[in-house]
N, C-alpha and C positions, 0 to 999 in steps of 0.2 A: 236605162234597161227599159223598153217598151215592150208590155206583154198585150196580147189579145187573148182576152179570157172568153172567147165565144167562136168559134169556127166549126164546120161540119167539113166530113170528109168521107167520101165513098169510094171503094174497093173499084177496080176496073169493070169487072162483069156488071155491076148495076149502073156504071157511068156510061156503059155502051150500050145496054140492052134494059132500060128503065122499065119499058113497057113489061117486061117479062115479070116485075115485082109488083105490079098493082093487083094484081088479084090476093084478095084477103088482106091488104093493105090497105084501107080506105085513105087513112091519114095521108101514107107517103104519095097517093095517087093524088089527092086534092093540093099537096104542096107540089109536085113534081112532074104532073102531068103536062103543065105548061112547057114548051119548048126555051121559053127564056129563062125558066128556073134552071140555074148552074148547078151542076155536079162536079166536084173538083177532087183531084187525089191529093196524095202526098207531095209530087212534085210540084204540083201547082201551087199548093199553098208556101213552099219553101220560096218558089221564083217570086212571087207578090211579097213574102216579108222581106226579101233580099231587096226589091224594087222600090218600097213602102218603109223601110228601114225599121221594122219589126224584128226584135229579138227572139222573143219567145211565143207561142201561140198553144192554148189549150185547143185541142182537138176530140172531137167525138162524133158518134155516128147518127143512127136513127132509133126510137123506141118501135121496134119491129113488134109486131104481134107475131109472128113466127120465131120460135124460141132458136131453133137452129141459125136460122139466118142472123138472128139478134148476137150469137155467140160469135159467128163467123165474121161479122161484122167488127166486133169489139177485139177480135183476135187481128182484122187488119189495122184498125186504130194500134193497139199496142206494139205491133211490129213496126210500123211506120214511125210509131215514137221512138221505138229502141234505136232505130239508123238512122236518126236525125240529130245525133252529139247533142241532146240535151235543149235543141230548139222547139221539138214538140213536147207538151204533156198531154197523154192520152186520159181521158176520162171514159168510166163505164157507161153506155146509154142501153136502154131496155126497157121495155112495158112495165110500169108498176103493177098492173095486174096480171101480169104472167107469172105461172107457178112458180117460175124457176129465178124470178126474180131476186131473190136472196141470195140464193148460190152462184148467179152470173156477178152478183156485186161484190161477192167474198171472193170468187176465182180470180175477177180484175184486180182486185186491190191487193191481193197476195200475189200477184202477177207483176205490180209495179204499178199500176192505176195511179195517177194523182189525186183523183177525185170521182166524183159521179155526176153524171149527168149528160146533156140534157135532159132532164126527165120531164115529158109532156103527158098530159092527160086529155088531148084533143076533142074527146068526145064528153066527158063527164063533168070537167072543171074538178078540182080539189074536193071532191066531197068527202064527207064521212068513211064509205067503205076504201077510198083513195088513203085517206090517212091511216085508215087501220093496216093498210098493207103495205104502208111507207114505213111504219113503227121499226121492224126489225131490219130494214135496211138503213135507216137512219141510226140504230146500234152500230150497225158493222160500220158505217161512216164514222161514228165517234170513236171505236175502238182503233182505226186507222189514222185518226186524225184528218180526216178528209172532208173538204169541202162539198156539197150537196148544191149543185145546180138544176135551180126549177123554172120551167117555161110559165111565165106569167104574162097577163096583158092588160091595157085600160079596159075596165067595164062599159067605156062610153064611145060614141064615135063612129067612124065608118067601119066597115066590115072588110076585111081582106082573108085570103086563106092562112089558116093556121092560128085566126083567133078563135080563142077557147072560150066557155062559157064559166069561165071562172069569176070570182067578186071578190071584193075588196074582203068580206067575212070570211071566206074560203081560206084567204091569202094570211089573215090575220090568225085563224084556228091554226093553220100550218105552222106556223113560228110560235105560235103559243103551246102547241103539242110538242115541239122540239127544242126548247130555247138553248138546250148545250151542245145544239151543231151549227156549225159553221155553213149557214147557209145564203146561196147566191142566188137573189131572184133576177132572172132574165128579164131585159127590156123595160129597165127602171122599177121593176117590181109593180108595175101598171098604177104607179103614181102614190103607193103606200107611204111609200117614204114622208110625203106632206105628213104624216099623222106622225112622226118624231116630236111635232112643236104639241103636242096633248102633254098636258101639265101630269096627268096619273099615267100610270102602266107601260105607255108605247116605249120611252127610252129602255127602260130596263129590259123589257120583252124581245125588242129589236137589237138588241147589244151586239146580236152575233150576225146580224144579217147585212149584207153587202148587196150592191145593187149594180148590173150591168147595163152597159149603153146600147146593147146589141140594136140595130135598126132603127136608131134614135133619130138620123137624118129623115128617115122616112114616117115618123111618128110625133115628131117633138119639135117646136122650134130650138133653136140653139141656146135659148136663154136658159133652158133648163141646166144647163150646167152651174151657171150663176147660182140658181135658186136653190138647187141641189148642195152644192157647197156650203151655201149660208146656213142652209136646215140641217143636214147631216155632217157637214165636213167632206173632204175630197178622201179621206180615210176611207168612206164606205161605198166609193164609187170605180167601178173598174170597167177601162176601156175593154168593150168588146165589139166587134166589127160585125159578127155574123157571116162574115165571109163563106163563101165567095157571092153572097146576096149585095154586101156592098165591099168597097176596096178600103184598106184601111187611112188611105189618105184624104178621102170623103170627110172623115172624121178629125183627122188633124187640122186640117180645114176650119172646121167648127169650132174645136177646141181652142184654137188659135184666135177665134174672133168674138168669143163666148165673155171675155172680160174677166178671166182667170189670172192670178199671179204664177209667175214661173213655178214657184212651189206646188200650187194646186195641182197645174197641169201634169207636173212629172207626178204626183203621186195617183192622179187618175189614168194616165198613161202606163203605168208599170210600177211603181213601188210598193202601192196599195195591195195589186194583185201577188206581188210577190212575198206580202207578209204572210197572205191568205194563203199561200201554196206551199209557205215556208223554205223560200227560195232566198238565198243570200244574195243581196246586191254588190 
């Protein structure tokens, strides 16, 4: 079973008239103002999954500042997942700093969302205030045994739209604050998986932390798969495409050429995700 843990879907009215949604939403404008930034819906992702051989995908929306828009987008995600005959797993996405963040998280989890995310703090990074706001959300996720997907990125290197001011200290403080939650750090956790090699604290602290591969072909050499398997094991690595940014086949080619065993590749491509999501393979 191949499971894509990181994909974005948008309802038709946003796909057709994205400019109408830039006002008051600087993060959305930054990421999606360029015409080359693709916006896709439910039929688009199912077609891509069929073409590239993906069995299931985790789908989510965008952390809108507008609370009503966030609610409507989550409704679209949940409805699309429900119509997919089990192929799409909807996650609840919202602005962590919004007043309705906790109620929206609970509403979606009670409606059948498989998890929460991708939660992104594009302006502040994961600072102290963000951690305080995350507290009750993480409690709700723990109550539902739901994974929480957090946007992270490497703190060095080239700049690009969506690269946040997050630091390794902030990521460390996040997992230290919520050690009992199942946390998935997007984009390889900004490289923090390297610190699993520390002799003290790290292995225990990062026990419930997983890392997705979203945007990896743009960010890292394919050797990262081999290095990650050696440091944390393939059980901790979850294939995620960031679709429609990249198609699944791009990742499959990199994984095939990364020097992994068949067992390691199978875990990355779906077995590990199935365990995190509670799916029987």
